[in-house]
N, C-alpha and C positions, 0 to 999 in steps of 0.2 A: 699229539693231542693237545687241545687247548684246555688248560686247567685254570679256571678263573676264580677270583676271590668270591664272586657271586655264587659259583657252584659249590665252593667250599663252605660258605656260610649256609647255603641251603641244605647242605648235607647234615647239619646239626638238627634242623627241623624235621628232616625226613629220614634220619638215621642212615644216610648214604644209601638210600634204597635203589638208586639208579646205578647201573654198571658204568665204569669209567672207560670210555671208548678210545681206542687207538685206530685212527683212520689211515695214518701214514707215518712219517717220522714224527717224533714226539716233541710237543711244545713244552713247549712250555715257554768260628772266629777264634780259637787261640787268643791269648791275652797278653798284656804287656807287662813285663816284670820291672820292678824297680831296679836301678843300677846298684852295683856293689858299692857300699858306703865305706868310707874311712880305710881305703886301701893305701898302704904305705909302700912307696917305691924305693928300693935300695939297689945298690950296684950288684951285679952278678949276672949269670946266664939267663936268657929269656925263657920263661915258661908261661903257661896259661892256667888260670883258675876259672872253673865254670861253676856258677852258682844258680841254683833253682830254688826259689822260695826260701833263701837263706841257707840252703844246704849245698855243700860242694858235691858235684857229681863228676864222673870221669869223662875224658874226651870221647871214649867209645860210646858212652850213653848219649853225649851231645850229637855225635855223628849219626847214630841210629835215629835219634829223635828228630833232627832236622831232615834226614832222609825220608822218614815215614810220615812227617807232617805233625808229630805230636809236640814238637818244640819249635819256637822261633826265637829270633834274637831281640833283645831289649836294646832300644836306642840305636838301631842300625847294626850293631855288632862290630867286632874287630875284623881286621884283615888277618886271616889265619895263615899258618905256614902252607906252602904250596902243596905239601903232601896231603893235606886234608881239605883243600879248597873245593875240589870237585865233589866232595861228599857233603860239606856243611853249607855250601851256598848253591844249591841246585836251582834256585829261582833267579839267578843273575847270570848274564852273559858278559858282563863287564869285569875285567880283571881288577878295576879300581873300585868296583861297587861292593858294598857290604850287603849281607842278606837283609831283606826287608823286615820291618818290625810290626807284623800284625798282632795276633793274639795267641794264647797258648791253649793246649788241650790237656793240661795237667789236671788229673782227677782231683788233686788236692785243692784245686781252686775252682771247682765246678760251678759254684753258685755266685761267683762275683766276676768282676772284670780282672782276671787273675794274672799273676806274674808269669813271665817266661824265663828262659835261661839268659843270664847276663854273663859276660866274660870280661875279665880284667887281666892285664899283663902284670905278673908278679915276679919277684926275685930279680929285679933289674930291668932296665930299659924304660922307654917312654910309655905313658898311658896310651891306650888304643885311640886311633884317630876317630873323630866324630864322623857320622854318616853325612856325606856331602851332598845333600839334596836328592838322595835316591831312596827308593822304597815305596811301600804301599801308600804312604801319606804325602808323597812328593807330587807337586804340580807337573802335569805332562807338558813337555815343550811342543806344542801344537805346530805341525808343519816343519819340524826341524830334523827329525830322525828319518833315515832312509827306510824304505819299506822292507829292506833286507834285515833290519835290526829288530829282533824280538825284544819288546820292552820289559824284560824281567827286572830291570833296574828301576822301573816305576810301578812295581807291585804285581804285574802279571806273572802267572805261574806257567812256566814252560812245560807243555805236555808232549814229551818227546816221542811217546809211543804212537801218536797220531801221524808221525812222519810228514809234518807240514811246517817244519821250522819252529815248532813250539806252539803254533796256533791250534785251536781246537775245531775251527771251522772256517772255510773260505767260500764266499759267495760272490759271484760276479754277474750283476744284471746287465742285459744287453740293451734294453730300451726303457723308455719312460712313457707311461700312458696316463694322462690326466694327473700328473704329478706323482704317480705311483710307479714302482719299479716292476719290470716285467722281464720274461725270458731269463730267469735267474739260474745261472749255472752253478752248481755245487762242485767245487774243485775237490780232487781226491788226493790220497796219500802220494807223496812225491812232489806235489806242487808247493807253492809258497805264496806269501802275500805279494801280489803283483798289481800292476796298474789297473785301476778300476774296480778292484776287489774290496769287499768288506771283510775284514780279518778279525775273527772273534777269538777271545782269549779267556782263560780261567783266572780266577782270583783266589787268594788264600781262604781257608775255611773261616767262615764268619763274615766274609766280604762277598760282593757280587759285582759283576760287570756293570759299569755305569754308562756305557756308550752304545747307542743305536740310533739310526737316522729317523727323522720324522717321517720321511717317505718310506712306506713299507710295500710289501708285495701287492700287486694289482689283484691277485686272486686269493689274498689272505695269508700268503707266506710271510713269515717273520724274518727280519734281517737284523744282524747286530754286529758290533765291533767297530774298529777303526777303519777309515777309508784310506786306501793307497791312492794318492792323487799327485800327479806330477812328480812321482818318485818318492814322495814323503808321506809319513803317517799323519793323518788328520783326525782330530776329534769329531765325532758325529752328534754329540749331545752336550756341548759345552754349557748350555743353559742349565743343565742339571748338575754337572760337575766338571771341573777341570782336572780331575784325577781319574785314573782308569778304574779304580775299584772303590766301592762304597759299602758301608754297613747297611743292615736292614733296620727294622723298627727298633728304636732305642728303649722302648718300654719293657721289652722282654729279652730274655736270654734263652735261646733254644739250643739244647745239647743232645748229643747221642753218646751213650756210654756202653761200651762193649765189655760184658762180663765173661765172654767166651775165651777159650784158649787159642783161638785163631783170629786173624784179622777179618774185618767185614768191609768190603768196598761199598761205599755209599756214593752214588753218582747222580749229580744234578743235571738236568736237561739244559742244554745250551739254548736258552730262550730269553730274548729274541735272538735268533740265529739259525743254525742248521736243524735245530730241534732234536739233536741226538744227545744221548746221555754221556757227555764227554767232559764234564767238570768233576774231577776226582777228589774224593776224601777217603783216605785209607785209615780206618779206625782200627788201630792195632789191638792185640789181645790185652784186656785190662785197661784200655785207654779211653779217654773222653775227648770228643771234638765238638766244635761249634757247627751249627747249621744256620744259614742266613734266613731271616724271616722278612721277606720283602714288605715294605709299607705301600699299600695300594695308592696312597696319596702321591708318591713320587716314583713308582715303578712303572714298568712297561704296560701299556694298554693295547689290547688287541680288539680292533674294530669298536672302540669306545668302552670296552669292558676291562675292569681291573683284573690283573693276573697275579698268581702266586708262584712259589717255587715247588717244583716236583723233583723228588729224589727217588732213585731206584735202589732197593736193598737187595744185595746179592748173597748167595750162600756163603757161609764162612769159609775162609781159606782161599777164595778166588782173588787174584791180584787185580789191582786197579787197571793194569794194562790190558787184561782180558775183559774185565767187567765194564769199564767205563768207555765203551765205544760200541758201535753198531755190531750186533751179533747175529746168530742164526738159531733156528729152533733145535739144533743139535745139542745145545747146552743151555741150562737155565740161568744165564747171566746176560749182561748187556741189556738190550731192549726186551729180552725174554726173562729178565729177573722176576722172581715170584711176587715181589711186593713193591708198592709205591708209598711214599710219605708225601703228604701235602702240607705245606707250611706257608702261612701268609697272614698279614695284619690288615684288618678292616673293621670299621664300625666299633672302634674302641677295644678290640681284643685281637689276640692271635688265635687263629683257627688251625688246629693240628689234626691230621688224619692219618690213618693207616688203612690200606685197602689192597685187594687183589689186583694184580696187573692184568686185568681182564678187558677184553676177550683175548688178548695176546697169548696168555698162557694159563694153564690150570696148575702149574707147578707150585709146590708149597715149600716154605722155609722150614728147616728142621730145628729151629730155635724159637724162643718166645720173644715177642716185641710188645712192650707195654709203655704207655705214656704216664709219667709220674711227675709230681711237683706240688709244692704248697701253692694253693690258689687255683689249681686246675679245676675247672668246672666240667663235670662229667667223668666217665671212665671209658677206657679204650684199651683193649688187649688182644693180641693174636697169640694163640697157643694151640698146638696139636692140630693145625690146619683150620682152626675156627676163629672168627673175629667176634669179640664180645664186648658189649657196652651195657648201658643200663645202670641202675643204682647199685646192683650187686653182681655186675657182669652176668646178668641173667637174660640178656637179649643177644642171642648168638646166631651167626650164620657162617657158612663155609664160603660164601661169595661176597656178601655185603660187608663193607668196612665200617669203621666207626670214627667219630670226630669229637674232640674236646676243645675247650677254649680257655684262655688265660689272659687276664687284663694287665698283669704286671708280674714281675719276678721271673723265676726260672722253671722251665719245663724240660723234661728229659725223655728222649726215646731210649728205653733200656733194652739191650739185647742180652738174653741169658739162656 
């Protein structure tokens, strides 16, 4: 489905009175910690100290946090012992590359640009080497990397369960009609980024893909990602950014906080791209994560209309590998997830919505979702199968969603 900023804004005026249509495949931040200060290095065996918000945490906590996306490295991170590399650096395929430094999901820093975990080598040895030009803030070497190289060392997040070499979508147009791409083949699991294909990728929570070609589908299809040309990966939107991932609107901080005892998979649509819900954010039990709020001024436009982000909220306890890909009606997850979140910045405010994934499914979540935050204009809550807004949550419907806005500050989608 095409979910535009215009539609989201209109939802405020009409209280989301219109159903959100699905016609085919669906269209559509973690924070940086300060480094450890005043570490004294003395002779002795090598060990690692991990510090989050000034508090030392265990290596097991670090491994779990990096693996589930609730922690990221400050300042690029160290090169860890080989026994832990496969766990703490899931977003890099280079043995020399340190994990990228986006933002954290620590609930202790939910309302600011918060710290992440920093690591320092203590009890002897040299200080950790600096990140050498890799990570989410690194400039992408246009036309230099082979198409077989997944660019996790430039911030892209490898999504291995898609079985496409880390990519979340592969599209190969066959012809060009009037400057627009046509006969677009969507490659399947088992394929990889190959000549002539547009290769789409996920970004860390709080970031979004920055690359898509000016030429889009001749019949309204969206296309996104890097282009494999002459065997090399090429930027397709260098005028917008020379990096693979970018943040959304800087005026607001949009979070999702999970108060439940199980994880919740929140899956963003790969848009522009295959329009499948393949951008994963695994919000662990008790954890907080960022959602990106696209700014209409510099984000993708579909046929001249501004677009926003759409996220699918899955039942608690479903893994991202099950939830964040195309599914079937046999289970209430994937494109059959019960609820959608709409997030976008336009006309001086962020517009945030929750609504039923209709007409695809009538399934209901068995937990409450509510939008909270200082400065939020309006009310919006889903509870016991009903969406409620209005001054006192007195305008309710089992089918119609609700929308709020916020001009600055932090807003939170709370799961409880």
